[in-house]
C-alpha positions in Angstrom: 17.2 33.9 17.7 14.1 32.3 19.8 11.0 33.9 17.1 9.8 32.3 14.7 6.7 33.8 11.8 6.2 36.7 9.7 2.2 37.0 10.6 2.2 34.7 13.4 4.7 35.3 14.9 5.7 33.0 18.3 8.5 33.5 20.5 9.6 30.7 23.6 11.4 31.5 26.9 12.1 29.3 29.7 14.5 26.4 30.7 14.5 23.0 31.8 14.7 24.0 35.7 14.2 27.8 35.5 10.8 29.1 36.8 8.8 27.9 33.9 8.3 27.2 30.2 6.2 30.1 28.3 5.5 31.6 24.7 4.4 34.3 23.6 2.1 34.6 20.6 1.7 38.2 18.5 -0.1 38.4 15.3 -2.7 36.1 16.1 -6.2 37.1 14.7 -9.0 38.9 17.1 -12.0 37.3 17.9 -10.7 33.4 17.6 -12.5 31.7 20.3 -10.0 29.7 22.6 -10.5 26.6 24.5 -8.0 26.6 27.3 -9.2 22.7 27.5 -7.7 21.7 24.1 -4.4 23.6 24.8 -4.2 21.6 28.1 -4.8 18.1 26.1 -2.4 19.0 23.9 0.1 19.9 27.0 -1.2 16.5 28.2 -0.4 14.6 25.3 3.2 16.0 25.5 3.8 16.2 29.2 6.3 13.6 31.0 5.2 10.9 33.2 2.4 9.8 31.4 3.2 6.4 30.5 5.7 3.3 32.0 7.7 4.1 28.6 8.1 7.3 29.6 10.2 9.6 31.5 9.3 10.0 35.2 9.8 13.5 35.8 6.6 14.3 37.6 5.0 17.8 35.8 1.6 18.8 35.9 2.2 21.1 32.7 -0.6 23.4 34.1 -1.7 25.7 31.6 -1.9 29.5 32.7 -2.7 32.0 30.4 -1.5 35.5 31.3 -2.8 37.4 28.7 -4.6 38.3 25.1 -6.8 36.4 25.8 -10.6 38.2 26.8 -14.4 36.4 27.2 -12.7 33.7 26.0 -12.0 35.1 22.8 -8.4 36.4 21.5 -8.0 40.2 21.4 -5.1 41.0 19.0 -3.0 41.4 22.3 -0.2 39.1 22.5 -0.9 36.1 24.0 1.4 34.8 26.7 1.3 31.3 28.1 3.3 29.6 30.7 3.3 25.9 33.0 5.6 26.1 36.0 8.4 23.7 36.4 7.8 22.3 40.0 9.9 18.9 39.5 13.3 20.1 39.0 16.2 18.2 40.3 19.4 20.1 39.4 21.8 18.1 41.5 23.7 16.0 39.2 24.1 19.1 36.4 25.6 20.8 38.7 28.1 18.4 39.9 28.7 17.5 36.1 28.3 20.4 34.5 32.0 20.8 33.0 31.5 17.0 31.5 29.6 17.4 28.8 27.0 14.9 27.9 28.0 13.1 24.6 25.3 14.6 21.9 23.9 16.6 24.2 24.6 20.5 23.2 26.5 21.0 26.3 29.4 21.3 24.7 28.8 23.6 21.3 26.6 25.8 23.9 29.6 25.9 26.9 31.8 27.0 23.8 29.2 29.5 21.7 28.3 31.4 25.5 31.1 31.1 27.4 30.0 28.9 30.2 27.1 31.6 30.9 24.2 28.9 29.6 21.9 27.7 32.0 23.0 23.8 31.9 20.6 22.5 34.4 18.7 19.9 32.9 20.4 21.1 29.2 18.4 24.5 29.5 16.8 25.7 26.2 18.3 22.8 24.6 16.1 20.6 26.6 13.0 18.8 25.2 11.3 20.6 28.1 11.1 23.4 25.6 9.0 21.9 23.4 6.2 22.8 25.9 5.9 26.1 24.6 6.0 24.6 21.0 2.8 23.0 22.0 1.0 26.0 23.7 1.5 28.1 20.3 0.8 25.1 18.7 -2.6 24.2 20.0 -3.6 28.0 19.1 -2.7 27.5 15.5 -4.5 24.3 15.4 -7.6 26.3 16.4 -7.5 28.9 14.2 -6.5 26.8 11.5 -9.9 24.3 12.1 -12.0 27.4 12.8 -11.1 29.4 10.0 -10.3 26.6 6.9 -11.3 23.3 8.4 -7.5 22.5 8.5 -7.0 19.0 10.7 -3.2 17.8 11.3 -2.7 14.5 12.5 0.7 13.2 13.7 1.7 9.4 14.8 4.6 7.6 15.4 5.6 5.5 12.0 8.7 3.6 13.3 10.6 2.8 16.0 14.1 1.3 15.9 13.3 0.4 12.2 10.0 -1.5 13.3 7.2 0.4 11.1 3.7 0.8 11.1 1.8 -0.7 7.5 0.2 1.6 5.3 -3.1 3.0 6.6 -6.2 5.1 5.8 -6.4 8.7 6.8 -9.4 7.5 9.1 -7.7 4.7 10.1 -4.6 7.0 11.4 -7.0 9.7 13.3 -9.0 6.6 14.9 -6.2 4.6 16.3 -3.2 7.1 17.2 -4.3 7.6 20.3 -5.5 4.1 21.8 -2.0 3.1 23.0 1.1 4.8 24.5 3.4 5.3 21.6 0.8 6.7 19.4 1.0 4.1 16.5 -2.3 3.8 14.6 -1.6 -0.2 14.0 -2.3 -2.3 17.4 0.2 -5.0 16.7 3.2 -2.8 15.5 2.3 -0.6 18.9 2.8 -4.1 21.0 5.9 -4.7 19.3 7.7 -0.7 19.3 6.3 -0.9 22.9 8.6 -4.3 23.7 11.3 -2.2 22.0 11.4 0.3 24.2 11.0 -1.4 27.6 14.0 -3.9 26.2 16.4 -0.8 25.8 15.5 0.9 29.2 16.3 -2.7 30.8 19.3 -2.3 29.0 20.5 1.1 30.6 20.4 2.1 26.5 17.9 4.3 24.4 16.2 3.8 20.7 15.1 6.4 18.0 12.0 6.7 15.1 9.8 8.7 13.1 6.8 10.9 13.5 4.8 11.1 10.2 2.3 13.9 10.1 -0.3 14.6 7.6 -2.5 18.1 7.4 -5.8 18.1 5.6 -7.7 20.6 4.0 -4.7 22.7 2.8 -5.3 25.7 0.6 -3.7 25.7 -3.0 -1.0 28.9 -2.7 0.7 28.6 0.6 4.8 29.1 0.7 6.7 32.0 -0.5 9.1 31.4 -3.1 12.4 31.4 -3.2 13.3 31.1 0.4 10.5 31.2 2.4 9.2 27.8 0.3 6.7 26.0 2.6 9.1 23.0 2.6 11.6 25.1 4.0 9.6 27.0 6.8 8.6 24.0 8.0 11.7 22.0 8.0 13.0 25.5 9.7 10.8 24.9 12.6 10.6 21.1 12.4 14.8 21.0 13.4 14.2 23.3 16.5 12.8 20.3 18.1 15.9 18.9 20.1 16.8 15.4 18.7 15.5 15.9 14.9 17.9 14.6 12.4 16.0 14.6 9.1 13.1 15.8 7.5 11.2 14.1 5.0 7.9 15.1 2.2 6.1 12.9 0.4 7.8 9.9 -1.2 11.1 12.0 0.5 14.0 9.7 0.3 12.4 7.1 -1.6 12.7 9.3 -4.8 16.3 8.2 -5.2 15.3 5.2 -6.2 12.2 6.3 -8.8 12.0 7.1 -12.2 10.3 10.1 -13.3 7.2 8.1 -14.6 7.1 6.5 -11.0 7.6 9.8 -9.1 5.6 11.8 -11.1 1.7 12.9 -9.7 -0.4 13.0 -12.5 -3.0 15.9 -12.8 -6.9 14.8 -12.9 -10.5 16.1 -11.9 -12.5 15.1 -9.5 -16.0 17.3 -8.8 -14.2 20.3 -10.8 -11.1 20.6 -8.5 -7.8 20.3 -9.8 -6.3 17.3 -7.9 -3.3 14.6 -8.7 -3.9 11.1 -8.9 -0.8 10.5 -6.4 0.6 12.1 -4.1 4.2 11.5 -4.2 5.1 15.6 -3.4 3.5 15.5 -0.1 1.1 18.3 -1.2 4.2 20.7 -2.2 5.0 21.7 -5.7 7.7 24.6 -6.2 7.7 25.4 -2.9 4.1 26.0 -2.5 1.1 23.9 -1.3 -0.6 21.6 -4.3 -4.0 21.4 -2.4 -3.3 18.1 -1.9 -2.6 16.9 2.2 0.9 18.1 3.1 2.6 14.7 4.0 6.3 14.6 5.9 8.4 12.5 7.9 10.4 13.2 11.0 13.6 11.6 12.5 14.4 11.3 16.0 17.8 10.3 17.1 18.1 8.1 20.1 17.8 9.9 23.6 21.3 10.6 24.2 20.8 10.8 28.1 21.1 6.8 28.6 22.5 5.4 31.9 25.5 3.4 30.1 28.6 4.7 30.9 30.2 6.8 28.1 33.5 8.5 27.4 33.7 12.4 27.3 36.2 15.1 28.9 36.7 17.4 32.0 36.6 20.9 29.5 38.4 22.2 32.9 41.1 20.0 33.6 41.3 19.3 29.5 41.5 15.4 30.4 39.4 12.5 28.9 37.3 10.7 31.4 33.8 8.8 31.7 30.5 9.8 32.3 27.3 7.9 33.8 24.4 10.1 33.4 22.3 10.2 36.4 18.5 11.4 35.9 14.9 11.1 34.7 15.1 10.7 30.8 12.9 8.9 27.9 14.0 5.7 26.5 12.6 6.7 23.2 11.4 10.5 22.6 8.9 9.4 19.9 5.8 9.0 21.2 5.7 12.2 23.3 7.3 14.2 20.2 3.9 13.7 18.1 1.9 16.3 19.8 5.2 18.4 19.1 6.0 17.8 15.8 1.9 18.6 14.8 2.2 22.1 16.9 5.1 23.0 14.8 3.6 22.1 11.5 0.2 24.2 12.7 2.2 27.2 13.6 3.9 27.7 10.1 0.7 26.8 8.5 -0.8 29.3 10.6 1.6 32.0 9.5 1.4 31.3 5.6 -2.0 31.6 5.6 -1.8 34.7 7.4 0.5 36.1 4.7 -1.5 34.5 1.9 -4.8 36.5 2.8 -6.6 33.1 3.7 -7.3 34.2 7.2 -8.7 37.5 8.0 -6.8 39.8 11.0 -10.1 40.2 12.6 -12.2 37.0 12.3 -16.2 37.4 12.5 -18.0 35.0 14.9 -20.0 32.2 13.3 -23.7 32.9 13.8 
């Protein structure tokens, strides 16, 4: 299943070491002005080789828009976008494809597809495929911003147990892009960078979390019972490789609270119903409340490490030891920030169209 969404439909294609990574968006309203530079900027935030703590795979990730945009505006035809793969090195994978890498999808993909899957660089299971999420998400962000004034903010909230302190939305927006880990607190960022550099020198990796906030969400997004906003967001977020947990609002802290602590009292502010607190993270009954959407996504450590690891040879059915060679991130979290933002944008755009908050044909503002 390579597609998601009902009204804003996104289909991804391409493999890590194939010709390109691409995406098709169907259902984007006609008349949306597309800023290709903004899409490229989102790709640049995600692309490899952007800092000393990321993989050194050298990809320019240069955007190509193939269809669906004419005179800088969407036409309602499918929007097809690609980025070429220009820096592939498949030698290691050709030699070791019968030795599944621990905690990768090599073993499960081999069994599910009878060995017919593209194993080079992980194929469709590689983090490389998230570039397609980012291209689609960049269009969704422009749609949400233009029509509803929605702003989506992601940031690195923890790495290896090092967590960012509570910050205001303005601080997060102002500071997140000022360092290479995308942490909005500089002192915490320095500690995170040191932790990543330490595990890289040890031939190891480390995990962490990305928080995401969406502001100006209207009331009423989400279709219970099975297409709740949490459910749809969670499904999409779990499509990101290495995601192992998703929390909304107070998340797992709810298990430590009393009802009197967890509940969000209603109040009136400037003639509008809001909640005094936002432990629910902007969703009740699977439907948006109008409060900021708040979620946390947990990423496991990058499974590609240079330390020797035990595995098996699938052809010989013998235990063996594998040492992974290649270009890998010691921590995927900083590059995952724009991916999480993009996935959230895709789901919100779909549900805004479903709920009628966005028209299928946009009128250009005077």
